[in-house]
Structure formats: structure tokens, C-alpha cells
LOTIFI-22927 format. One record per atom (N, C-alpha, C): residue number from 1; x, y negated, z negated; residue in one letter; atom name. Coordinates in nm, 3 decimals, padded with zeros to 5 digits, always signed. Layout:
@num NUM x X y Y z Z residu A atome CA
...
***
This chain:
@num 1 x +00.083 y +00.120 z +00.000 residu E atome N
@num 1 x +00.000 y +00.000 z +00.000 residu E atome CA
@num 1 x +00.087 y -00.126 z +00.000 residu E atome C
@num 2 x +00.194 y -00.126 z -00.079 residu E atome N
@num 2 x +00.282 y -00.243 z -00.085 residu E atome CA
@num 2 x +00.338 y -00.275 z +00.053 residu E atome C
@num 3 x +00.384 y -00.172 z +00.124 residu N atome N
@num 3 x +00.439 y -00.192 z +00.257 residu N atome CA
@num 3 x +00.335 y -00.251 z +00.352 residu N atome C
@num 4 x +00.212 y -00.207 z +00.340 residu E atome N
@num 4 x +00.105 y -00.258 z +00.426 residu E atome CA
@num 4 x +00.077 y -00.405 z +00.397 residu E atome C
@num 5 x +00.081 y -00.443 z +00.270 residu I atome N
@num 5 x +00.060 y -00.584 z +00.233 residu I atome CA
@num 5 x +00.173 y -00.670 z +00.290 residu I atome C
@num 6 x +00.296 y -00.622 z +00.278 residu L atome N
@num 6 x +00.411 y -00.697 z +00.331 residu L atome CA
@num 6 x +00.402 y -00.709 z +00.483 residu L atome C
@num 7 x +00.362 y -00.601 z +00.550 residu R atome N
@num 7 x +00.346 y -00.602 z +00.695 residu R atome CA
@num 7 x +00.237 y -00.702 z +00.735 residu R atome C
@num 8 x +00.127 y -00.701 z +00.662 residu E atome N
@num 8 x +00.016 y -00.791 z +00.692 residu E atome CA
@num 8 x +00.057 y -00.937 z +00.670 residu E atome C
@num 9 x +00.129 y -00.963 z +00.563 residu A atome N
@num 9 x +00.176 y -01.100 z +00.536 residu A atome CA
@num 9 x +00.269 y -01.147 z +00.646 residu A atome C
@num 10 x +00.361 y -01.060 z +00.688 residu A atome N
@num 10 x +00.454 y -01.095 z +00.796 residu A atome CA
@num 10 x +00.377 y -01.128 z +00.923 residu A atome C
@num 11 x +00.279 y -01.045 z +00.958 residu A atome N
@num 11 x +00.200 y -01.068 z +01.079 residu A atome CA
@num 11 x +00.115 y -01.195 z +01.066 residu A atome C
@num 12 x +00.058 y -01.215 z +00.951 residu H atome N
@num 12 x -00.031 y -01.329 z +00.929 residu H atome CA
@num 12 x +00.043 y -01.463 z +00.936 residu H atome C
@num 13 x +00.156 y -01.472 z +00.866 residu Y atome N
@num 13 x +00.227 y -01.599 z +00.857 residu Y atome CA
@num 13 x +00.328 y -01.619 z +00.970 residu Y atome C
@num 14 x +00.379 y -01.512 z +01.027 residu G atome N
@num 14 x +00.472 y -01.522 z +01.139 residu G atome CA
@num 14 x +00.616 y -01.541 z +01.095 residu G atome C
@num 15 x +00.705 y -01.513 z +01.190 residu F atome N
@num 15 x +00.849 y -01.515 z +01.164 residu F atome CA
@num 15 x +00.898 y -01.652 z +01.116 residu F atome C
@num 16 x +00.865 y -01.755 z +01.191 residu R atome N
@num 16 x +00.916 y -01.889 z +01.159 residu R atome CA
@num 16 x +00.875 y -01.932 z +01.018 residu R atome C
@num 17 x +00.748 y -01.917 z +00.985 residu N atome N
@num 17 x +00.700 y -01.958 z +00.853 residu N atome CA
@num 17 x +00.766 y -01.877 z +00.742 residu N atome C
@num 18 x +00.780 y -01.747 z +00.762 residu Q atome N
@num 18 x +00.837 y -01.664 z +00.657 residu Q atome CA
@num 18 x +00.988 y -01.687 z +00.645 residu Q atome C
@num 19 x +01.053 y -01.719 z +00.755 residu L atome N
@num 19 x +01.195 y -01.752 z +00.748 residu L atome CA
@num 19 x +01.215 y -01.884 z +00.672 residu L atome C
@num 20 x +01.130 y -01.982 z +00.700 residu L atome N
@num 20 x +01.137 y -02.108 z +00.625 residu L atome CA
@num 20 x +01.109 y -02.085 z +00.476 residu L atome C
@num 21 x +01.011 y -02.000 z +00.448 residu K atome N
@num 21 x +00.978 y -01.968 z +00.309 residu K atome CA
@num 21 x +01.096 y -01.897 z +00.241 residu K atome C
@num 22 x +01.163 y -01.810 z +00.314 residu L atome N
@num 22 x +01.281 y -01.742 z +00.259 residu L atome CA
@num 22 x +01.389 y -01.843 z +00.224 residu L atome C
@num 23 x +01.412 y -01.939 z +00.311 residu I atome N
@num 23 x +01.512 y -02.043 z +00.283 residu I atome CA
@num 23 x +01.474 y -02.120 z +00.156 residu I atome C
@num 24 x +01.348 y -02.155 z +00.144 residu E atome N
@num 24 x +01.298 y -02.225 z +00.025 residu E atome CA
@num 24 x +01.321 y -02.141 z -00.101 residu E atome C
@num 25 x +01.284 y -02.015 z -00.095 residu E atome N
@num 25 x +01.297 y -01.928 z -00.212 residu E atome CA
@num 25 x +01.443 y -01.901 z -00.246 residu E atome C
@num 26 x +01.529 y -01.891 z -00.146 residu L atome N
@num 26 x +01.672 y -01.875 z -00.173 residu L atome CA
@num 26 x +01.726 y -01.997 z -00.247 residu L atome C
@num 27 x +01.678 y -02.114 z -00.210 residu G atome N
@num 27 x +01.718 y -02.237 z -00.280 residu G atome CA
@num 27 x +01.673 y -02.235 z -00.425 residu G atome C
@num 28 x +01.551 y -02.189 z -00.449 residu E atome N
@num 28 x +01.500 y -02.181 z -00.586 residu E atome CA
@num 28 x +01.579 y -02.081 z -00.668 residu E atome C
@num 29 x +01.614 y -01.969 z -00.608 residu L atome N
@num 29 x +01.695 y -01.869 z -00.678 residu L atome CA
@num 29 x +01.834 y -01.925 z -00.708 residu L atome C
@num 30 x +01.889 y -01.995 z -00.612 residu S atome N
@num 30 x +02.021 y -02.057 z -00.631 residu S atome CA
@num 30 x +02.018 y -02.159 z -00.744 residu S atome C
@num 31 x +01.916 y -02.242 z -00.747 residu R atome N
@num 31 x +01.905 y -02.342 z -00.855 residu R atome CA
@num 31 x +01.892 y -02.274 z -00.991 residu R atome C
@num 32 x +01.817 y -02.166 z -00.996 residu E atome N
@num 32 x +01.800 y -02.095 z -01.123 residu E atome CA
@num 32 x +01.932 y -02.030 z -01.165 residu E atome C
@num 33 x +02.010 y -01.982 z -01.069 residu A atome N
@num 33 x +02.141 y -01.924 z -01.099 residu A atome CA
@num 33 x +02.234 y -02.029 z -01.158 residu A atome C
@num 34 x +02.231 y -02.148 z -01.102 residu V atome N
@num 34 x +02.313 y -02.258 z -01.155 residu V atome CA
@num 34 x +02.270 y -02.290 z -01.299 residu V atome C
@num 35 x +02.140 y -02.296 z -01.322 residu K atome N
@num 35 x +02.090 y -02.320 z -01.458 residu K atome CA
@num 35 x +02.140 y -02.214 z -01.554 residu K atome C
@num 36 x +02.143 y -02.088 z -01.509 residu M atome N
@num 36 x +02.192 y -01.979 z -01.594 residu M atome CA
@num 36 x +02.338 y -02.004 z -01.631 residu M atome C
@num 37 x +02.417 y -02.047 z -01.534 residu L atome N
@num 37 x +02.559 y -02.075 z -01.560 residu L atome CA
@num 37 x +02.578 y -02.190 z -01.659 residu L atome C
@num 38 x +02.486 y -02.284 z -01.654 residu L atome N
@num 38 x +02.493 y -02.400 z -01.744 residu L atome CA
@num 38 x +02.430 y -02.373 z -01.880 residu L atome C
@num 39 x +02.378 y -02.253 z -01.898 residu G atome N
@num 39 x +02.314 y -02.219 z -02.024 residu G atome CA
@num 39 x +02.174 y -02.276 z -02.039 residu G atome C
@num 40 x +02.118 y -02.321 z -01.929 residu E atome N
@num 40 x +01.985 y -02.383 z -01.931 residu E atome CA
@num 40 x +01.881 y -02.295 z -01.863 residu E atome C
@num 41 x +01.925 y -02.181 z -01.811 residu G atome N
@num 41 x +01.837 y -02.096 z -01.734 residu G atome CA
@num 41 x +01.748 y -02.008 z -01.818 residu G atome C
@num 42 x +01.662 y -01.941 z -01.750 residu N atome N
@num 42 x +01.565 y -01.852 z -01.812 residu N atome CA
@num 42 x +01.567 y -01.722 z -01.733 residu N atome C
@num 43 x +01.598 y -01.611 z -01.800 residu K atome N
@num 43 x +01.609 y -01.482 z -01.730 residu K atome CA
@num 43 x +01.478 y -01.442 z -01.663 residu K atome C
@num 44 x +01.367 y -01.474 z -01.726 residu E atome N
@num 44 x +01.237 y -01.440 z -01.667 residu E atome CA
@num 44 x +01.215 y -01.518 z -01.537 residu E atome C
@num 45 x +01.249 y -01.646 z -01.539 residu H atome N
@num 45 x +01.231 y -01.728 z -01.419 residu H atome CA
@num 45 x +01.326 y -01.680 z -01.310 residu H atome C
@num 46 x +01.449 y -01.644 z -01.347 residu F atome N
@num 46 x +01.544 y -01.590 z -01.250 residu F atome CA
@num 46 x +01.486 y -01.464 z -01.186 residu F atome C
@num 47 x +01.431 y -01.376 z -01.268 residu A atome N
@num 47 x +01.373 y -01.251 z -01.218 residu A atome CA
@num 47 x +01.257 y -01.280 z -01.122 residu A atome C
@num 48 x +01.177 y -01.380 z -01.154 residu E atome N
@num 48 x +01.064 y -01.418 z -01.069 residu E atome CA
@num 48 x +01.113 y -01.468 z -00.933 residu E atome C
@num 49 x +01.215 y -01.553 z -00.935 residu E atome N
@num 49 x +01.269 y -01.606 z -00.809 residu E atome CA
@num 49 x +01.336 y -01.495 z -00.729 residu E atome C
@num 50 x +01.402 y -01.404 z -00.798 residu Y atome N
@num 50 x +01.465 y -01.288 z -00.732 residu Y atome CA
@num 50 x +01.358 y -01.206 z -00.660 residu Y atome C
@num 51 x +01.247 y -01.182 z -00.726 residu A atome N
@num 51 x +01.138 y -01.105 z -00.666 residu A atome CA
@num 51 x +01.083 y -01.176 z -00.542 residu A atome C
@num 52 x +01.068 y -01.307 z -00.548 residu D atome N
@num 52 x +01.021 y -01.383 z -00.431 residu D atome CA
@num 52 x +01.113 y -01.362 z -00.312 residu D atome C
@num 53 x +01.244 y -01.371 z -00.336 residu V atome N
@num 53 x +01.342 y -01.353 z -00.230 residu V atome CA
@num 53 x +01.336 y -01.211 z -00.176 residu V atome C
@num 54 x +01.329 y -01.115 z -00.264 residu E atome N
@num 54 x +01.327 y -00.974 z -00.223 residu E atome CA
@num 54 x +01.204 y -00.944 z -00.136 residu E atome C
@num 55 x +01.090 y -00.998 z -00.173 residu I atome N
@num 55 x +00.967 y -00.977 z -00.097 residu I atome CA
@num 55 x +00.980 y -01.035 z +00.044 residu I atome C
@num 56 x +01.037 y -01.154 z +00.054 residu L atome N
@num 56 x +01.053 y -01.215 z +00.185 residu L atome CA
@num 56 x +01.158 y -01.143 z +00.268 residu L atome C
@num 57 x +01.264 y -01.095 z +00.205 residu L atome N
@num 57 x +01.363 y -01.016 z +00.278 residu L atome CA
@num 57 x +01.299 y -00.888 z +00.332 residu L atome C
@num 58 x +01.216 y -00.826 z +00.252 residu D atome N
@num 58 x +01.146 y -00.706 z +00.298 residu D atome CA
@num 58 x +01.058 y -00.736 z +00.419 residu D atome C
@num 59 x +00.995 y -00.853 z +00.421 residu Q atome N
@num 59 x +00.911 y -00.890 z +00.535 residu Q atome CA
@num 59 x +00.993 y -00.910 z +00.662 residu Q atome C
@num 60 x +01.117 y -00.954 z +00.647 residu M atome N
@num 60 x +01.203 y -00.975 z +00.764 residu M atome CA
@num 60 x +01.221 y -00.845 z +00.841 residu M atome C
@num 61 x +01.215 y -00.732 z +00.771 residu A atome N
@num 61 x +01.232 y -00.601 z +00.837 residu A atome CA
@num 61 x +01.124 y -00.578 z +00.943 residu A atome C
@num 62 x +01.007 y -00.633 z +00.924 residu F atome N
@num 62 x +00.899 y -00.614 z +01.021 residu F atome CA
@num 62 x +00.920 y -00.696 z +01.147 residu F atome C
@num 63 x +01.001 y -00.800 z +01.137 residu F atome N
@num 63 x +01.032 y -00.881 z +01.256 residu F atome CA
@num 63 x +01.152 y -00.826 z +01.332 residu F atome C
@num 64 x +01.232 y -00.745 z +01.266 residu M atome N
@num 64 x +01.353 y -00.689 z +01.326 residu M atome CA
@num 64 x +01.353 y -00.538 z +01.301 residu M atome C
@num 65 x +01.293 y -00.461 z +01.391 residu P atome N
@num 65 x +01.275 y -00.318 z +01.367 residu P atome CA
@num 65 x +01.400 y -00.240 z +01.330 residu P atome C
@num 66 x +01.517 y -00.279 z +01.381 residu L atome N
@num 66 x +01.639 y -00.206 z +01.348 residu L atome CA
@num 66 x +01.702 y -00.256 z +01.218 residu L atome C
@num 67 x +01.647 y -00.359 z +01.162 residu Y atome N
@num 67 x +01.701 y -00.421 z +01.041 residu Y atome CA
@num 67 x +01.730 y -00.321 z +00.930 residu Y atome C
@num 68 x +01.637 y -00.234 z +00.891 residu P atome N
@num 68 x +01.667 y -00.145 z +00.777 residu P atome CA
@num 68 x +01.788 y -00.055 z +00.802 residu P atome C
@num 69 x +01.802 y -00.003 z +00.923 residu L atome N
@num 69 x +01.916 y +00.084 z +00.952 residu L atome CA
@num 69 x +02.047 y +00.007 z +00.953 residu L atome C
@num 70 x +02.046 y -00.108 z +01.016 residu R atome N
@num 70 x +02.168 y -00.191 z +01.019 residu R atome CA
@num 70 x +02.203 y -00.241 z +00.880 residu R atome C
@num 71 x +02.103 y -00.287 z +00.808 residu M atome N
@num 71 x +02.130 y -00.339 z +00.674 residu M atome CA
@num 71 x +02.186 y -00.231 z +00.583 residu M atome C
@num 72 x +02.135 y -00.110 z +00.594 residu Q atome N
@num 72 x +02.186 y -00.001 z +00.512 residu Q atome CA
@num 72 x +02.332 y +00.027 z +00.545 residu Q atome C
@num 73 x +02.366 y +00.023 z +00.673 residu K atome N
@num 73 x +02.504 y +00.045 z +00.716 residu K atome CA
@num 73 x +02.594 y -00.066 z +00.660 residu K atome C
@num 74 x +02.552 y -00.191 z +00.675 residu Y atome N
@num 74 x +02.631 y -00.303 z +00.624 residu Y atome CA
@num 74 x +02.643 y -00.297 z +00.472 residu Y atome C
@num 75 x +02.534 y -00.262 z +00.408 residu R atome N
@num 75 x +02.534 y -00.251 z +00.261 residu R atome CA
@num 75 x +02.635 y -00.147 z +00.214 residu R atome C
@num 76 x +02.633 y -00.031 z +00.278 residu E atome N
@num 76 x +02.728 y +00.075 z +00.241 residu E atome CA
@num 76 x +02.872 y +00.030 z +00.262 residu E atome C
@num 77 x +02.899 y -00.037 z +00.374 residu Q atome N
@num 77 x +03.034 y -00.086 z +00.402 residu Q atome CA
@num 77 x +03.078 y -00.188 z +00.297 residu Q atome C
@num 78 x +02.988 y -00.278 z +00.261 residu K atome N
@num 78 x +03.023 y -00.383 z +00.165 residu K atome CA
@num 78 x +03.039 y -00.327 z +00.024 residu K atome C
@num 79 x +02.960 y -00.227 z -00.011 residu I atome N
@num 79 x +02.974 y -00.165 z -00.143 residu I atome CA
@num 79 x +03.108 y -00.091 z -00.150 residu I atome C
@num 80 x +03.145 y -00.025 z -00.042 residu E atome N
@num 80 x +03.275 y +00.044 z -00.038 residu E atome CA
@num 80 x +03.389 y -00.058 z -00.052 residu E atome C
@num 81 x +03.377 y -00.170 z +00.017 residu R atome N
@num 81 x +03.478 y -00.275 z +00.007 residu R atome CA
@num 81 x +03.486 y -00.330 z -00.135 residu R atome C
@num 82 x +03.370 y -00.346 z -00.199 residu L atome N
@num 82 x +03.366 y -00.393 z -00.338 residu L atome CA
@num 82 x +03.434 y -00.292 z -00.430 residu L atome C
@num 83 x +03.407 y -00.164 z -00.409 residu K atome N
@num 83 x +03.470 y -00.058 z -00.488 residu K atome CA
@num 83 x +03.621 y -00.065 z -00.476 residu K atome C
@num 84 x +03.669 y -00.080 z -00.352 residu Q atome N
@num 84 x +03.813 y -00.086 z -00.329 residu Q atome CA
@num 84 x +03.875 y -00.210 z -00.395 residu Q atome C
@num 85 x +03.805 y -00.320 z -00.391 residu R atome N
@num 85 x +03.854 y -00.443 z -00.453 residu R atome CA
@num 85 x +03.865 y -00.427 z -00.604 residu R atome C
@num 86 x +03.765 y -00.367 z -00.665 residu I atome N
@num 86 x +03.767 y -00.346 z -00.811 residu I atome CA
@num 86 x +03.884 y -00.255 z -00.849 residu I atome C
@num 87 x +03.901 y -00.148 z -00.773 residu E atome N
@num 87 x +04.013 y -00.056 z -00.801 residu E atome CA
@num 87 x +04.146 y -00.126 z -00.783 residu E atome C
@num 88 x +04.160 y -00.209 z -00.679 residu K atome N
@num 88 x +04.284 y -00.282 z -00.652 residu K atome CA
@num 88 x +04.315 y -00.382 z -00.764 residu K atome C
@num 89 x +04.211 y -00.440 z -00.821 residu E atome N
@num 89 x +04.229 y -00.539 z -00.928 residu E atome CA
@num 89 x +04.246 y -00.475 z -01.064 residu E atome C
@num 90 x +04.258 y -00.342 z -01.067 residu G atome N
@num 90 x +04.285 y -00.272 z -01.193 residu G atome CA
@num 90 x +04.162 y -00.237 z -01.274 residu G atome C
@num 91 x +04.050 y -00.231 z -01.209 residu G atome N
@num 91 x +03.926 y -00.198 z -01.279 residu G atome CA
@num 91 x +03.905 y -00.049 z -01.296 residu G atome C
@num 92 x +04.004 y +00.029 z -01.263 residu G atome N
@num 92 x +03.989 y +00.172 z -01.274 residu G atome CA
@num 92 x +03.941 y +00.233 z -01.146 residu G atome C
@num 93 x +03.952 y +00.364 z -01.138 residu E atome N
@num 93 x +03.907 y +00.433 z -01.018 residu E atome CA
@num 93 x +03.759 y +00.466 z -01.031 residu E atome C
@num 94 x +03.682 y +00.428 z -00.933 residu L atome N
@num 94 x +03.538 y +00.453 z -00.934 residu L atome CA
@num 94 x +03.503 y +00.576 z -00.855 residu L atome C
***
């Protein structure tokens, strides 16, 4: 059901509107992250903004059919690179 709601929202609002909304929500998440660093943030609000971004990112998959496969590949590559960086910096072998 969740996937169907996301698909319907993507179709209803369209790529341009949802991309603009994603940019807006990324800004809100960024501002909340800065507040967290300054000790003025709120973990609940951060979580809410994170969810907004995640929902819009999920909708982007409906506009780019190969997105999930490509993103998974890029994600795996970047996680491997992160693992190697941690090990190189003396964080132990993962």
C-alpha cells in the first residue's frame, strides 16, 4: 500500500514539482542538521525532516525506472569505499 501511495503522489504531482519539493525538504533537513551541531536541534524534528526527504527520494524512483538498480550499485560501491577508509584510518578491520 505504501508503494502505491508513493506512486500515486509521484503521478499526481509530477516530476518537476516533486523535485522542487525534494530540494525544499533537503534544505529543511540541512538546517536541522546545523541546529543539531549548534546544540539547538531537536532529534524528533530531525527525524521528521529525514522522513520527508526519504519519501521524496522514494518517489524519484517512479520517474527513473532504473534508479533502484543503479542506486543500489552506487550505494554498495560507496559503502565499500567507506569501509576501506575506516580501516585505513585505523578503525579496525570490518
